[in-house]
C-alpha positions as CSV (number, residue, x, y, z in Angstrom):
1,M,0.0,0.0,0.0
2,T,1.3,3.4,-0.9
3,D,1.1,6.3,1.6
4,F,-0.2,9.6,0.4
5,E,-0.3,13.0,2.0
6,Y,-3.4,15.1,1.4
7,Q,-4.1,18.8,1.2
8,G,-7.5,20.5,1.2
9,L,-8.2,23.7,-0.7
10,R,-11.3,25.9,-0.7
11,I,-11.9,27.6,-4.1
12,D,-14.2,30.7,-3.9
13,A,-17.4,30.8,-6.0
14,N,-16.0,33.9,-7.8
15,T,-13.0,32.0,-9.1
16,T,-13.5,31.1,-12.7
17,R,-13.2,27.5,-13.8
18,S,-10.2,28.4,-16.0
19,A,-8.4,30.1,-13.1
20,A,-9.1,27.2,-10.8
21,A,-7.8,24.7,-13.4
22,T,-4.6,26.9,-13.8
23,M,-4.1,27.0,-10.0
24,L,-4.5,23.2,-9.7
25,S,-2.2,22.6,-12.7
26,L,0.6,24.6,-11.2
27,R,0.3,22.7,-7.9
28,A,0.4,19.4,-9.9
29,E,3.4,20.4,-12.1
30,F,5.6,22.1,-9.5
31,A,4.7,20.5,-6.2
32,G,3.7,17.0,-7.3
33,W,0.0,17.1,-6.2
34,E,-2.7,15.3,-8.1
35,L,-6.5,15.9,-7.9
36,D,-8.1,13.4,-5.5
37,R,-11.7,14.7,-5.3
38,V,-13.9,17.8,-5.6
39,L,-17.0,18.7,-3.7
40,R,-19.1,21.6,-5.1
41,F,-21.4,23.5,-2.8
42,E,-24.7,25.2,-3.6
43,D,-23.1,28.7,-3.4
44,G,-20.7,27.7,-6.2
45,S,-17.6,27.3,-4.1
46,R,-15.6,24.1,-4.2
47,Q,-13.7,22.0,-1.7
48,V,-10.8,20.3,-3.4
49,W,-8.6,17.5,-2.0
50,M,-5.1,17.1,-3.6
51,R,-2.8,14.2,-2.9
52,R,0.8,13.2,-3.5
53,R,3.0,10.3,-2.6
54,R,5.0,10.8,0.6
55,S,8.6,11.6,-0.1
56,P,10.6,13.2,2.7
57,G,11.8,16.6,1.7
58,L,11.9,16.2,-2.1
59,L,8.9,18.3,-3.1
60,P,8.2,21.9,-2.1
61,D,4.9,23.1,-0.8
62,L,3.2,26.0,-2.6
63,T,0.8,26.9,0.2
64,P,0.8,30.6,0.9
């Protein structure tokens, strides 16, 4: 079994689909995250869970 680490993100309802896709693509390309699941709320906001394989100290975190 492979161990993953997870990171939750909340995407505001005012964020366009294109901007959200760009943001998630940058996290995937430069920090090794992949999309795990998305939950969309009635107000249009989204809760996104990203995951990546655990690797000690090899990948940076882009969280502000």
